[in-house]
MARBA-643695 format. One record per residue: residue number from 1; residue in three letters; x, z, y of N, C-alpha, C in turn. Coordinates in nm, 4 decimals. Example, Ala and Ser with C-alpha at 12.3 -4.5 7.8 and 13.67 -1.06 7.14 Angstrom:
BEGIN
PT  pos  code      n.xx      n.zz      n.yy     ca.xx     ca.zz     ca.yy      c.xx      c.zz      c.yy
PT    1   ALA    1.3190    0.7800   -0.5690    1.2300    0.7800   -0.4500    1.3200    0.7800   -0.3300
PT    2   SER    1.2850    0.7080   -0.2250    1.3670    0.7140   -0.1060    1.2900    0.7870    0.0030
This chain:
BEGIN
PT  pos  code      n.xx      n.zz      n.yy     ca.xx     ca.zz     ca.yy      c.xx      c.zz      c.yy
PT    1   MET   -1.1528    4.7444   -0.5264   -1.0742    4.7280   -0.6436   -1.0283    4.5789   -0.6563
PT    2   TRP   -0.9080    4.5619   -0.6964   -0.8521    4.4306   -0.7084   -0.8559    4.3830   -0.8509
PT    3   LYS   -0.8929    4.2573   -0.8709   -0.8834    4.1935   -1.0045   -0.7838    4.0791   -0.9930
PT    4   ILE   -0.6794    4.0854   -1.0706   -0.5773    3.9854   -1.0668   -0.5650    3.9150   -1.2008
PT    5   ASP   -0.5515    3.7866   -1.2009   -0.5403    3.7143   -1.3248   -0.4404    3.5964   -1.2993
PT    6   SER   -0.4011    3.5324   -1.4034   -0.3074    3.4207   -1.3965   -0.3652    3.3029   -1.4780
PT    7   ALA   -0.3569    3.1857   -1.4148   -0.4022    3.0695   -1.4873   -0.3218    2.9465   -1.4264
PT    8   GLY   -0.3177    2.8450   -1.5016   -0.2402    2.7257   -1.4605   -0.3272    2.6024   -1.4487
PT    9   THR   -0.2629    2.4955   -1.4075   -0.3310    2.3675   -1.3982   -0.2835    2.2719   -1.5059
PT   10   ASN   -0.1867    2.3154   -1.5875   -0.1258    2.2315   -1.6904   -0.1569    2.2970   -1.8295
PT   11   ILE   -0.1894    2.2142   -1.9240   -0.2258    2.2670   -2.0545   -0.1069    2.2739   -2.1532
PT   12   ALA    0.0104    2.2425   -2.1088    0.1270    2.2358   -2.1967    0.1523    2.3658   -2.2751
PT   13   ARG    0.1290    2.4821   -2.2114    0.1544    2.6106   -2.2795    0.0238    2.6867   -2.3070
PT   14   LEU   -0.0864    2.6126   -2.3084   -0.2195    2.6762   -2.3316   -0.2217    2.7660   -2.4501
PT   15   ASN   -0.2731    2.8879   -2.4324   -0.2887    2.9871   -2.5378   -0.1591    3.0451   -2.5898
PT   16   GLN   -0.0510    3.0222   -2.5176    0.0768    3.0792   -2.5579    0.1090    3.2069   -2.4754
PT   17   PRO    0.1860    3.2984   -2.5316    0.2270    3.4174   -2.4587    0.3285    3.3847   -2.3538
PT   18   PRO    0.3658    3.4819   -2.2676    0.4710    3.4523   -2.1701    0.6040    3.4091   -2.2364
PT   19   ASP    0.6768    3.3208   -2.1671    0.8034    3.2703   -2.2132    0.8961    3.3877   -2.2405
PT   20   PRO    0.9751    3.3838   -2.3477    1.0663    3.4963   -2.3760    1.1638    3.5302   -2.2676
PT   21   ARG    1.2085    3.4327   -2.1887    1.2965    3.4579   -2.0791    1.2284    3.5343   -1.9667
PT   22   GLY    1.1027    3.4990   -1.9430    1.0231    3.5732   -1.8443    0.9921    3.7096   -1.8952
PT   23   LYS    0.9604    3.7202   -2.0242    0.9339    3.8483   -2.0862    1.0516    3.9442   -2.0679
PT   24   LYS    1.1691    3.8964   -2.0888    1.2902    3.9791   -2.0748    1.3063    4.0356   -1.9323
PT   25   VAL    1.2892    3.9529   -1.8308    1.3082    3.9997   -1.6956    1.1914    4.0936   -1.6547
PT   26   MET    1.0723    4.0694   -1.7033    0.9594    4.1564   -1.6749    0.9770    4.2924   -1.7448
PT   27   GLU    1.0358    4.2942   -1.8612    1.0623    4.4170   -1.9308    1.1649    4.5032   -1.8582
PT   28   GLU    1.2630    4.4341   -1.8030    1.3713    4.5031   -1.7295    1.3188    4.5845   -1.6060
PT   29   VAL    1.2072    4.5391   -1.5521    1.1573    4.6074   -1.4308    1.0225    4.6745   -1.4635
PT   30   GLY    0.9861    4.6804   -1.5880    0.8667    4.7563   -1.6272    0.7316    4.6831   -1.5994
PT   31   LEU    0.7373    4.5550   -1.5903    0.6113    4.4814   -1.5646    0.5473    4.4177   -1.6848
PT   32   TYR    0.6221    4.4014   -1.7892    0.5743    4.3274   -1.9030    0.4458    4.3906   -1.9654
PT   33   GLN    0.4397    4.5218   -1.9598    0.3249    4.5887   -2.0146    0.1923    4.5413   -1.9575
PT   34   HIS    0.1959    4.4884   -1.8375    0.0754    4.4419   -1.7688    0.0303    4.3044   -1.8158
PT   35   VAL    0.1181    4.2332   -1.8832    0.0858    4.0946   -1.9274    0.1090    4.0697   -2.0775
PT   36   GLU    0.1520    4.1710   -2.1465    0.1904    4.1483   -2.2870    0.0761    4.0976   -2.3750
PT   37   GLU   -0.0458    4.1248   -2.3379   -0.1562    4.0721   -2.4179   -0.2231    3.9471   -2.3535
PT   38   SER   -0.1536    3.8882   -2.2566   -0.2047    3.7714   -2.1875   -0.1548    3.6422   -2.2569
PT   39   PHE   -0.2374    3.5411   -2.2473   -0.2024    3.4118   -2.2992   -0.2379    3.3084   -2.1926
PT   40   ALA   -0.1596    3.2001   -2.1914   -0.1826    3.0982   -2.0897   -0.3200    3.0373   -2.0973
PT   41   ARG   -0.3823    3.0187   -1.9820   -0.5130    2.9570   -1.9712   -0.5114    2.8680   -1.8536
PT   42   THR   -0.6120    2.7820   -1.8434   -0.6219    2.6930   -1.7253   -0.7242    2.7451   -1.6294
PT   43   VAL   -0.7092    2.7086   -1.5060   -0.8045    2.7486   -1.4007   -0.9387    2.6838   -1.4317
PT   44   THR   -1.0450    2.7623   -1.4114   -1.1766    2.7191   -1.4343   -1.2513    2.7075   -1.3025
PT   45   LYS   -1.3626    2.6407   -1.3045   -1.4498    2.6257   -1.1869   -1.4978    2.7627   -1.1432
PT   46   GLU   -1.5219    2.8505   -1.2361   -1.5709    2.9868   -1.2056   -1.4633    3.0720   -1.1324
PT   47   ASP   -1.3392    3.0456   -1.1539   -1.2326    3.1158   -1.0864   -1.2464    3.1063   -0.9320
PT   48   PHE   -1.2973    2.9954   -0.8881   -1.3093    2.9742   -0.7432   -1.4150    3.0634   -0.6796
PT   49   THR   -1.5123    3.1028   -0.7581   -1.6133    3.1945   -0.7060   -1.5850    3.3393   -0.7422
PT   50   GLU   -1.5144    3.3613   -0.8516   -1.4849    3.4974   -0.8955   -1.3750    3.5671   -0.8147
PT   51   PHE   -1.2800    3.4861   -0.7670   -1.1635    3.5458   -0.6954   -1.1682    3.5098   -0.5480
PT   52   ASP   -1.1165    3.6045   -0.4650   -1.1076    3.5847   -0.3214   -0.9944    3.4906   -0.2849
PT   53   LEU   -0.8903    3.4908   -0.3664   -0.7751    3.4050   -0.3397   -0.7349    3.3336   -0.4690
PT   54   ILE   -0.6944    3.2094   -0.4566   -0.6360    3.1323   -0.5626   -0.4972    3.0928   -0.5080
PT   55   ILE   -0.3917    3.1337   -0.5826   -0.2572    3.1236   -0.5199   -0.1670    3.0410   -0.6107
PT   56   PRO   -0.1548    2.9088   -0.5817   -0.0627    2.8266   -0.6547    0.0810    2.8501   -0.6178
PT   57   MET    0.1717    2.8258   -0.7104    0.3169    2.8522   -0.6896    0.3808    2.7315   -0.6234
PT   58   ASP    0.3335    2.6109   -0.6435    0.4052    2.4943   -0.5904    0.3044    2.3882   -0.5420
PT   59   GLY    0.3580    2.2868   -0.4800    0.2749    2.1796   -0.4234    0.1919    2.1021   -0.5281
PT   60   ASN    0.2477    2.0787   -0.6434    0.1698    2.0074   -0.7482    0.0459    2.0851   -0.7868
PT   61   ASN    0.0630    2.2149   -0.8107   -0.0531    2.2978   -0.8425   -0.1516    2.3092   -0.7317
PT   62   TYR   -0.0970    2.3189   -0.6117   -0.1838    2.3260   -0.4929   -0.2719    2.2009   -0.4856
PT   63   ASN   -0.2083    2.0860   -0.4946   -0.2807    1.9601   -0.4858   -0.3857    1.9486   -0.6006
PT   64   CYS   -0.3482    1.9876   -0.7173   -0.4430    1.9834   -0.8321   -0.5613    2.0730   -0.8069
PT   65   LEU   -0.5382    2.1937   -0.7523   -0.6457    2.2899   -0.7265   -0.7351    2.2341   -0.6146
PT   66   MET   -0.6756    2.1759   -0.5115   -0.7564    2.1225   -0.3982   -0.8466    2.0094   -0.4446
PT   67   GLU   -0.8050    1.9378   -0.5483   -0.8911    1.8300   -0.5995   -1.0102    1.8866   -0.6804
PT   68   LYS   -0.9919    2.0050   -0.7406   -1.0986    2.0621   -0.8232   -1.1967    2.1450   -0.7457
PT   69   VAL   -1.1516    2.2066   -0.6369   -1.2344    2.3052   -0.5692   -1.3433    2.2393   -0.4834
PT   70   ASP   -1.4587    2.3077   -0.4817   -1.5660    2.2698   -0.3918   -1.5150    2.2802   -0.2478
PT   71   PRO   -1.5449    2.1812   -0.1606   -1.4933    2.1880   -0.0225   -1.5227    2.3181    0.0467
PT   72   SER   -1.6358    2.3816    0.0156   -1.6697    2.5072    0.0872   -1.5800    2.6224    0.0451
PT   73   LEU   -1.5003    2.6075   -0.0623   -1.4149    2.7156   -0.1125   -1.2668    2.6876   -0.0920
PT   74   LYS   -1.2307    2.5775   -0.0253   -1.0932    2.5388   -0.0124   -1.0092    2.6418    0.0618
PT   75   SER   -1.0704    2.7177    0.1500   -0.9967    2.8204    0.2254   -0.9426    2.9306    0.1323
PT   76   LYS   -0.9929    2.9428    0.0113   -0.9450    3.0422   -0.0816   -0.8087    3.0071   -0.1440
PT   77   VAL   -0.7727    2.8803   -0.1351   -0.6485    2.8334   -0.1952   -0.5301    2.8456   -0.0945
PT   78   LYS   -0.4350    2.9305   -0.1238   -0.3221    2.9562   -0.0352   -0.1959    2.9453   -0.1218
PT   79   MET   -0.0931    2.8798   -0.0665    0.0343    2.8737   -0.1352    0.0982    3.0172   -0.1383
PT   80   PHE    0.1492    3.0563   -0.2538    0.2123    3.1877   -0.2618    0.3277    3.2022   -0.1609
PT   81   GLY    0.4038    3.0960   -0.1439    0.5138    3.0961   -0.0498    0.4709    3.1227    0.0975
PT   82   ASP    0.3417    3.1009    0.1265    0.2925    3.1285    0.2626    0.2984    3.2758    0.2936
PT   83   PHE    0.3140    3.3622    0.1965    0.3206    3.5072    0.2169    0.4681    3.5567    0.2310
PT   84   ASP    0.5576    3.4624    0.2404    0.7011    3.5026    0.2609    0.7247    3.5373    0.4045
PT   85   SER    0.7938    3.6464    0.4309    0.8205    3.6903    0.5700    0.9377    3.6112    0.6269
PT   86   ASN    1.0092    3.5363    0.5431    1.1218    3.4513    0.5910    1.0616    3.3149    0.6208
PT   87   PRO    1.0556    3.2769    0.7471    0.9957    3.1466    0.7832    1.0733    3.0272    0.7306
PT   88   ASP    1.2003    3.0452    0.6944    1.2810    2.9389    0.6456    1.2724    2.9241    0.4896
PT   89   ALA    1.2062    3.0130    0.4263    1.1967    3.0060    0.2790    1.1026    2.8906    0.2388
PT   90   PRO    1.1319    2.8257    0.1322    1.0391    2.7202    0.0873    0.9044    2.7721    0.0493
PT   91   ARG    0.8007    2.6930    0.0689    0.6641    2.7365    0.0325    0.6526    2.7405   -0.1190
PT   92   ALA    0.7188    2.6478   -0.1866    0.7059    2.6372   -0.3312    0.7957    2.7406   -0.4014
PT   93   ILE    0.7443    2.7950   -0.5104    0.8216    2.8787   -0.5936    0.8691    2.7955   -0.7121
PT   94   ALA    1.0020    2.7834   -0.7242    1.0581    2.6978   -0.8304    1.0167    2.7501   -0.9664
PT   95   ASP    0.9769    2.6592   -1.0526    0.9436    2.6973   -1.1901    1.0717    2.7079   -1.2687
PT   96   PRO    1.1020    2.8239   -1.3243    1.2288    2.8450   -1.3959    1.2232    2.7884   -1.5394
PT   97   TYR    1.1095    2.7411   -1.5845    1.0917    2.7033   -1.7256    1.2000    2.6023   -1.7752
PT   98   HIS    1.2289    2.5016   -1.6947    1.3248    2.3978   -1.7408    1.4643    2.4243   -1.6908
PT   99   SER    1.4874    2.5368   -1.6264    1.6186    2.5653   -1.5731    1.7148    2.6160   -1.6805
PT  100   SER    1.8404    2.5784   -1.6678    1.9449    2.6277   -1.7587    2.0165    2.7466   -1.6961
PT  101   ASP    1.9831    2.7783   -1.5723    2.0417    2.8910   -1.5010    1.9880    3.0228   -1.5606
PT  102   PRO    2.0757    3.1048   -1.6139    2.0300    3.2338   -1.6746    1.9660    3.3248   -1.5761
PT  103   THR    1.9923    3.3104   -1.4496    1.9349    3.4037   -1.3499    1.8042    3.3513   -1.2876
PT  104   ALA    1.7631    3.2309   -1.3272    1.6440    3.1648   -1.2643    1.5170    3.2531   -1.2756
PT  105   TYR    1.4895    3.3046   -1.3938    1.3730    3.3889   -1.4099    1.3809    3.5169   -1.3251
PT  106   LYS    1.4945    3.5743   -1.3165    1.5127    3.6950   -1.2367    1.4915    3.6675   -1.0877
PT  107   GLU    1.5476    3.5572   -1.0396    1.5303    3.5204   -0.8998    1.3826    3.4935   -0.8676
PT  108   VAL    1.3165    3.4227   -0.9540    1.1730    3.3949   -0.9310    1.0931    3.5273   -0.9346
PT  109   LEU    1.1224    3.6131   -1.0286    1.0504    3.7392   -1.0367    1.0721    3.8229   -0.9077
PT  110   GLU    1.1954    3.8287   -0.8607    1.2270    3.9016   -0.7395    1.1456    3.8504   -0.6223
PT  111   ARG    1.1436    3.7181   -0.6113    1.0647    3.6560   -0.4989    0.9193    3.6838   -0.5137
PT  112   CYS    0.8682    3.6747   -0.6355    0.7264    3.6979   -0.6606    0.6888    3.8472   -0.6264
PT  113   ILE    0.7741    3.9396   -0.6566    0.7490    4.0760   -0.6258    0.7434    4.0975   -0.4736
PT  114   ARG    0.8397    4.0323   -0.3999    0.8400    4.0424   -0.2568    0.7151    3.9799   -0.1973
PT  115   LEU    0.6786    3.8620   -0.2459    0.5612    3.7926   -0.1937    0.4328    3.8684   -0.2252
PT  116   SER    0.4311    3.9305   -0.3431    0.3116    4.0073   -0.3790    0.2911    4.1284   -0.2874
PT  117   SER    0.4060    4.1930   -0.2518    0.4004    4.3019   -0.1583    0.3515    4.2562   -0.0198
PT  118   ASN    0.4025    4.1448    0.0234    0.3622    4.0893    0.1539    0.2146    4.0527    0.1497
PT  119   LEU    0.1703    3.9888    0.0426    0.0297    3.9502    0.0296   -0.0586    4.0739    0.0351
PT  120   TYR   -0.0191    4.1751   -0.0401   -0.0953    4.2997   -0.0429   -0.1080    4.3603    0.1002
PT  121   ASP    0.0060    4.3664    0.1686    0.0049    4.4266    0.3032   -0.0820    4.3420    0.3997
PT  122   GLN   -0.0789    4.2069    0.3932   -0.1573    4.1237    0.4777   -0.3049    4.1363    0.4390
PT  123   TRP   -0.3347    4.1347    0.3135   -0.4729    4.1337    0.2630   -0.5467    4.2663    0.2909
PT  124   LYS   -0.4753    4.3765    0.2760   -0.5401    4.5063    0.2940   -0.5703    4.5281    0.4441
PT  125   ILE   -0.4922    4.4659    0.5307   -0.5201    4.4757    0.6744   -0.6434    4.3887    0.7103
PT  126   SER   -0.6575    4.2752    0.6469   -0.7668    4.1835    0.6851   -0.8999    4.2146    0.6134
PT  127   THR   -0.8999    4.3055    0.5146   -1.0264    4.3330    0.4456   -1.0775    4.4722    0.4791
């Protein structure tokens, strides 16, 4: 059984629900129901032992996590972009929060869905 959770390294949106723009695109594809009762939280020390993978979206979060994690658990931290089947795709997932592009959230969601599928396919083979 898989347990999936979301947490950040920044406290700017701590205890807030998903951004309304993200909510809109998640509703359009039927995903919002899975996060509608979620609120932003920060990564805890326990997350590194509770989860098999810790997947940051960008380099800043990756570096922050690598500073927090016990050296024996560093192999659990993998960039989400590493699961992209396109070798030319950037490793970082652009944060659409500050974007004025109305399609930014949709583009990020589409990439996250593709990467999640790739991650699932790779992980189920290796476990």
